[in-house]
N, C-alpha and C positions, 0 to 999 in steps of 0.2 A: 291169664292176666299179663304175659306177655306177648300173647295170640293178641288179644283184644287192643293194647298200647298201638299194636304195629297195623291191624287192622283200622282204627282211628285214624294215625297219621297216614294213611295210604288214601281212605276216603274224603278225610280231608284236603290233603292235597290236591284232588281229581277234583272237588268242588271250585277249590280255588283257582286251577285253573281252568276248567269248562265255563265256569260261571253260568249254569244254569239261569234260565227266567233273567239275567243281566243282574243276579246277585252278587252283591261288593266283594271282596275278598275280606272285608275284616268281618262281615257277618259273617263268612262260610268259614272262619279260622275261629271266631270264637262259639258256630256250632261244634264243631272238632274240640273245643277246651269244654262245652257243658257236657258234652261226652264224655270227655275223661275224666270229669269231676263227678257223673252220676255213676261210673262205672268204677271207680277208684282208682284211676290207673293216677291219679295225681291227686292231693290233698289239698281242703281250701289255705293249709296254710304254707303251699306250695303257690299261691298268686302274688303275694306281697314279694319271694324271693323274685317271682318272675319280672316282675313289674319292678321293681329294683334293678334288673339287668337289660330292662330295655329301653323306661322311659326316656331318659336323657337322649340314644340313637334316634328315638323317632319322630321325637319332638323336634331334634336339631336337625334331621334330614326334611323335617315336615317348613322349616325354619327358610331352608338353603333353597329348596323347591321355588317358595312364596319367592323368594328373592329373585331368582331367577325367571320365574314367569314377571314381576314386575319389572326387570330391564327387557325381557322380551315384549312384552305390551310398548314399552318407551320404545324399540328400534333398535336397542344395543346390538343385538345378535344380527341382526341384516348389515345392520351400519358397518361392523368387523369383517363381515361376509362378502359383502362388494369391497372394502378395500384389499381383502384376499385376494379377491377376481385381480382386479386391477395391478396387484403385486405380480401377478401369473405375469403381465406383460404379452399376453398371446400364446403361451405355452405352455401345451396341455398338461405336461407330466409335472413343470414346476407346480401348477395350479392344485394338479392331485396332493402333491409334498404339503401344500403349502394350508388345502383343505383340512389332509389326515392331521397338522402341526394344529391346526385352529382346533378342531375336533379333540384333541390331546388336553389342550389347554383348557380350553372351557368343561371337560369332562373333571380337570383336577381340581378348578376352583367351584364350579357351581353343583358337581356330584354327575356321574353315569348318565341319571336320566335324564337332566336334565339336555346335557349334552346332545343324546340320543333322538329326544322326544322333540325338542324345540329348534334344531341346527338344521337335522335331514332335511324337512319340506323346505327351511330356506337355500340349501343346498341345491336342492331339484329344482327351485325353483329360477337360482341361477342359471346352471347347465340347461335346463331347458331353454332360457334366455338368448344361453348363448348357441342356443339350437343342435348341442348336442343329440348323439343318435340314443335310442332307450338302450342301448348295450353301456353306452358310457354312463349315461344316466344311475344305471344299475349298478355299474362300479363305483362310482361315486357314492353314492344312497349306502352300499354293504360297506364301505370302506370309513365311512363315517360315523355305522352303528359299530362297527367292528371297535374300531379303535375309542367312542366312548366308556367300554368297560376295560379295555387294554391299558386306555392311561388313567383310568383310574385307582391308581395305584399311590402316588405322591403322597395325600394330604389324607387324614384322619378324618375331614370331610366331603373327600370326592366319590365317597361310598357308603352306601346304609353300612352294610357289611364291613367297614373299613371302623364304622363308629363304633359299632355293636362289638367288635374283638376287641378293639382298645376300651371300653370300657369294663371288659369282662377282665381281660388281665391286668387291668390299670396303668397303662400305655401311656403317659402325658402326649400331649402333640410337637412337642420338640423332637423326643425321644425318636416317636412316627414317624417324623421327615428327617432324621438323619441318618436312618434306614431306610428308609424306602423309597428317600428322594432319588439318589441314585439308580436304585433298582425300577424304577416308575420310568424312568428315562431311558436304560436297558430296555425294557418291558415296550416305548414308544417307536426308539431306532429299531426293534425286530421287528415289531409289526410293521411298520414302513417299508422296512425291506421285503416283506413276507407281500402286503398287498400292491408295492410298485411291479412283484413280479406277476402275481396272479392276473392282475389286470393290464398287463403290460399291452394286451393286443386290443382292450377296450379304449383307454386313452387316449383321443385326439392329439394329434402333433401340431397343432395349431389354433387358435378362435379368436373371433374380431373383438374388440370392446367396443366398438359402436353401441353396442345393446343394452350396454350395462347402467343403470341408473348411474347418479351421484351419492356416493355414503349418505351424504350428509341429506337426500330426500326419502334417508329411510326413517328419522328420528322423527318421533309421533308427540313425543313430550319431550321440549327439551330440560323442561326442570329437573324432571325424575332422572332424566338420562345422566343431570349433570351429577343430580345426586348420587347416584349408582356408583359411580368413584369415587366419590369422598366414602360413603358407604364399604365400600372393599378393601378400602383404603383403612379403616376403622378394624375392619374383621378381620385384619392380618396381623393385626399389631395386637387386637382378643383374645387373638389365639392362643399368641406368645404370653400377655401379662395375665390371661384369665386363673390358669392353672394354679399357680404360684397363691395366689387371692381365693382357691377354695369354687371359684364362676364352674358351673358348669358349660362343656360347650353351646350346650341350647339355649343358655343363657346368653349367651353371647350371638350368635347367630336369630336369636329370636330379637333382641335387640334392635341388630341392624333392618330385620324383616320390620318392625313397628315403626324405626323411621324411616324407611323405603315408602311402606304404606301411607305414612300420616303426609308424605310428599306429593305422594300419586293422586291421593284424596284432597289436598290442599285442608289438613286438619292441622290446629285448628284454625276456623276463618279468620283470624285479624293479622295472620303473620301473613296472607296472601292479599292485604288492604293496597298492594302497589299496581304495578303495571297488570294493565287485561291478561299477556300471555302468561304472569305467575299465578292467577288468578283462574284460570282455566283448565278444567279439569279434563284431560283426555283420555284418563285410564280408567277403564271400569272397575273400581276394587271392587266391587262385587261378584263378578264375573271371577275374578282370580282368585277371590276368599273359595267360592265355591269350587274351581277347580283346581285347589290344592290337595294334597294329597291326603286325607284326612282318612282313609279308608288305614292307609299302614300304621296307624295305632294301634287302631282296631284287631289289626290283621297282625303285628308286634308280639303281641297280650295273648291273643288267642292260639296261635301258629306255635308259640315258644311254651306255652302252656302241655301244649300235644308234643313236643321234641321233650320238655320236662321229663313226659310221660316215659319215653323210650329211656329215658335218662333212671327215671325209679326201679322200671324192671327187667333192669341189666342188658338193656342191648347196645347200648355205646359202651360195656366191658368189655366184648372185642375187639372196637377198637383202639380202641382207649390201649390194649395187648399189642395188637399191628403197630401202635406208634410210638410205640415203648421199643420194640425191636428197633427202627429205624432210628430212634434216638440211641439208644445203646451201640450202633453202630457208625455214631462221629455227625458231624454239622451233617456237612451234604448226602447223607443219608434221607437224616431228616427232614433237611429241606428238597428235596426230590419226592423222595419217599409219600411224604405226608400232602405235597403241593398235586402229586400226581392224582391220590387216592380221593381229596378233597374236590377237584374238579371232573372228579366221574362223578362222583356224588351228585352234585350241582346241579351237573350236566342232565341225570337222571331226575332227580328228585325238587329241581330247583334249589337255589343260592340262599336263602332267607335261613329259611330252617339248618339247612346244610354246615353256615357256618356256627353254628348255636351246638348240633352234635358234635361237629368235631372240636368244639369250643373246651366244649366237657369231657370229649374224651382226653385229649392234651391236657387235661390239669389233671386225670386220672392217670395219665402216663407213665406219673413217676420222674421223667425225665427234666435234669438240671441244665443249668448254665446254658451253652451255645447252641446246647442241641436242641433245648426247650423252646428257646427265641428262633432257632431256625423252624421249628414248629408252627409258631403261634402266627409266623407272616409268613409261610407257605400257606396256611391256614387259609390267611386272608390273598395271596395270590390266588390258589387254585380257586374261592369264593368270587372271585372276581372275572378271573380268566373263564376258568372250564363252563358257564352259561352259552358262553358264546356256540361250544360245539353243538347244541339242540336248540330247540325255539323253546323248549320249554323251562328252560335251565334259570331263567328270571323273567319274573313276570313285566319286567318293562321291555326285554324282546319282546311279547308276544303283542304290547303294545304297539312296539314301532312299527313289526310285520303291518297290524293293521292300519295304521298312520300310510305304508310304502302303498296298500292295497287302495284306501282312496285316493291317491297320486297315480294310479294307474297303472303302478308296477307291483305286480305280485309275482311271491317268492315263496313257493311250494315247500313244506316242511323237507321234501325229500332234497331238494335243492339248496335249501338251506344247510341242512345237515353236509354234504358233500361240500359245502364250502367252510361251515365251519370247522370240519376237523380238518383239511387241509392248513386253515388260515391258525386257527388253534393251537396245532400241538406245536408247531417248532416253536413258537412265543413263549409257551410256558415253560418249556424246558429250557429254552435260554435266559428265562426269569426266572426258574428256579435257581438257579446257576450262577446266575448274578448277584442271589440274596445270598447263599452260601460262602461265596468266594465273599463279600461285601462285609457280611458279618465277623468272619475273619479279622478283617480288617479296624473294624469298628470294636469290638470285643463286646 
């Protein structure tokens, strides 16, 4: 049965990555879950357990992506990118730094997938308008995609992996932020240093500002654009106040998404009987709803049932023993050892199944105190940063490479791997060391 569980996992992961015939990732994962149920790898009573683990995380992720898509349609991100291009003042290196910081900020607030898939085309549009060389354009694109993951540590909402882990271990939004905001800042600073070094020859020294559009011209729906600022402010308040009230994160984000959807769709109509500009609907709400990552809900339930089968068959026991050994040797060993192992696993078998496999192993490792907490957060760091090593490390990376291809920038898997290894390893190690040091401070 152990061999069967492993085979089902491998075949399911292959279906998810290859997507034969355009099969959705959700349906691929559900096929794997069905196989696990039919073979007895998991039992029917495991289904409610898995749903309980993932429902809040996946619905929260869908909601934050919906907010991102609506703001993108309103022109929010293009407006921000054009401002950044002007703040660069014609200096190529300064522009590169600002683009990386913008990507990190968007990733922290709107989740890594939004930062990579939404911001990358906008950045490419701007650097092409500035007549940068293909090498420079590729450098800016790769930097944007890389920092989307390395910048996704600070908040629970910054990455689906973060939400899953916080839910699994019962970590509140405030506690997570206390630990991970400083660690996330170190990760972004290390990423910026590594990226500047790696692309130092490709970044142009100067550029002309004349070809840049005015930021205001990017705003396509002013009412939704303005409402977005209000919704973001309310979400920030909601993150900290909902937990004591027992409101799940998906409820907070879902409320924000519904409010922004109602403004974009001008619902209900009687609220928009005033000026013609307010009544005019400029965002294709139906298209936005169709593009939301609904498949991730099916994927989470199906894939985690398959992963739960690995746990049922004892395949997480060896990993738990390894993590227990790390924990027995102190906070530094727990943080660095767990983070590196998780990063390697995430790069090989995708970060979403990895984070739950590692969480199950950490729960069974028997570590306590700071060593246990170090492993919990190292799991997040490894699952967030490790996927940048290989193209198959995350689904977002595969989609992001497809976006680059459509824009005429082909990055082969070999080239991506060589770049990913050089960029990721130093940032991963620095971030894990920062985690171990900061946990000793905050206790």
